[in-house]
Every structure is written in C-alpha cells, then in structure tokens.
C-alpha beads as a LAMMPS data file, in Angstrom:
LAMMPS data file: protein, C-alpha beads

77 atoms
76 bonds

1 atom types
1 bond types

-500.0 500.0 xlo xhi
-500.0 500.0 ylo yhi
-500.0 500.0 zlo zhi

Masses

1 110.0

Atoms # bond

1 1 1 -8.762 -3.868 2.102
2 1 1 -10.340 -6.865 3.852
3 1 1 -11.036 -7.035 7.518
4 1 1 -8.296 -9.641 8.046
5 1 1 -5.742 -7.346 6.274
6 1 1 -6.664 -4.570 8.569
7 1 1 -6.289 -6.769 11.626
8 1 1 -3.007 -8.102 10.353
9 1 1 -1.812 -4.523 9.952
10 1 1 -2.964 -3.637 13.476
11 1 1 -1.144 -6.663 15.017
12 1 1 2.094 -5.642 13.120
13 1 1 1.692 -2.064 14.298
14 1 1 1.286 -3.348 17.872
15 1 1 4.391 -5.517 17.716
16 1 1 6.487 -2.709 15.984
17 1 1 5.326 -0.134 18.605
18 1 1 6.698 -2.621 21.333
19 1 1 9.967 -2.799 19.393
20 1 1 10.416 0.864 18.840
21 1 1 9.718 1.640 22.571
22 1 1 11.595 -1.375 23.852
23 1 1 8.823 -1.828 26.526
24 1 1 7.135 -5.158 25.515
25 1 1 4.382 -5.719 28.052
26 1 1 4.939 -2.621 30.134
27 1 1 3.218 0.594 30.087
28 1 1 4.534 3.559 28.118
29 1 1 2.691 6.977 27.821
30 1 1 3.495 7.188 24.120
31 1 1 2.719 3.583 23.046
32 1 1 -0.642 4.353 21.536
33 1 1 0.686 7.418 19.526
34 1 1 3.594 5.285 18.256
35 1 1 1.309 2.453 17.333
36 1 1 -1.174 4.718 15.623
37 1 1 1.600 6.304 13.565
38 1 1 2.984 2.885 12.443
39 1 1 -0.518 1.734 11.693
40 1 1 -1.094 4.871 9.544
41 1 1 2.013 4.127 7.520
42 1 1 1.091 0.542 6.899
43 1 1 -2.367 1.677 5.704
44 1 1 -0.842 4.285 3.447
45 1 1 1.623 1.746 2.146
46 1 1 -1.223 -0.834 1.239
47 1 1 -3.292 1.900 -0.415
48 1 1 -0.197 3.122 -2.413
49 1 1 0.374 -0.368 -3.628
50 1 1 -3.242 -0.596 -4.652
51 1 1 -3.213 2.742 -6.460
52 1 1 0.017 1.844 -8.280
53 1 1 -1.503 -1.452 -9.471
54 1 1 -4.416 0.394 -10.892
55 1 1 -2.117 2.887 -12.622
56 1 1 -0.051 0.048 -14.100
57 1 1 -3.276 -1.584 -15.429
58 1 1 -4.283 1.720 -17.048
59 1 1 -0.854 2.431 -18.446
60 1 1 -0.742 -1.192 -19.941
61 1 1 -4.221 -0.772 -21.484
62 1 1 -3.387 2.625 -22.874
63 1 1 -0.008 1.473 -24.286
64 1 1 -1.630 -1.567 -25.942
65 1 1 -4.294 0.659 -27.458
66 1 1 -1.661 3.168 -28.619
67 1 1 0.435 0.456 -30.172
68 1 1 -2.321 -1.225 -32.019
69 1 1 -3.448 2.227 -33.436
70 1 1 0.149 3.014 -34.479
71 1 1 0.363 -0.341 -36.187
72 1 1 -2.895 0.327 -37.994
73 1 1 -1.809 3.701 -39.011
74 1 1 1.468 2.294 -40.495
75 1 1 -0.427 -0.276 -42.477
76 1 1 -2.574 2.426 -44.128
77 1 1 0.462 4.499 -45.405

Bonds

1 1 1 2
2 1 2 3
3 1 3 4
4 1 4 5
5 1 5 6
6 1 6 7
7 1 7 8
8 1 8 9
9 1 9 10
10 1 10 11
11 1 11 12
12 1 12 13
13 1 13 14
14 1 14 15
15 1 15 16
16 1 16 17
17 1 17 18
18 1 18 19
19 1 19 20
20 1 20 21
21 1 21 22
22 1 22 23
23 1 23 24
24 1 24 25
25 1 25 26
26 1 26 27
27 1 27 28
28 1 28 29
29 1 29 30
30 1 30 31
31 1 31 32
32 1 32 33
33 1 33 34
34 1 34 35
35 1 35 36
36 1 36 37
37 1 37 38
38 1 38 39
39 1 39 40
40 1 40 41
41 1 41 42
42 1 42 43
43 1 43 44
44 1 44 45
45 1 45 46
46 1 46 47
47 1 47 48
48 1 48 49
49 1 49 50
50 1 50 51
51 1 51 52
52 1 52 53
53 1 53 54
54 1 54 55
55 1 55 56
56 1 56 57
57 1 57 58
58 1 58 59
59 1 59 60
60 1 60 61
61 1 61 62
62 1 62 63
63 1 63 64
64 1 64 65
65 1 65 66
66 1 66 67
67 1 67 68
68 1 68 69
69 1 69 70
70 1 70 71
71 1 71 72
72 1 72 73
73 1 73 74
74 1 74 75
75 1 75 76
76 1 76 77
C-alpha cells in the first residue's frame, strides 16, 4: 500500500466513526476505538483484494500451463 492509500483509508475511517457515533465534531469516549476498528477493516479489505489478485494470477498461470501441457499430450497420442 502506498502512503496516499493509507491516508485515504484513515480519512475514511475518521468520517465513518463520526457517522457511526453520530457525534461529528464532538467528543465521544469511544471514538478512537471505533475509528481504529473501521481502519483495521479497511486495511484488511485492501490486503484481501491484493492477496486475491495474486491468487488469480497464479491460478491463471497454472491453468494456462496445464492447458498447454494437456494439448501437447493429446497431440502425442
């Protein structure tokens, strides 16, 4: 993740914490905890997307290799 992506997620977590607690601009004792939980979920979501993209690439590479090997095997029969 880039620094800009992290800042964007932090800003989004701040705004969502305000919405969840319905206390924009006012003090709430649980605000930091709520914001941190939202931020953690956003980071996990981003990491999951990245991980899935890598898995898709690996799957596609493996599938293409398997298909070409299967075609070669059929040609030799």
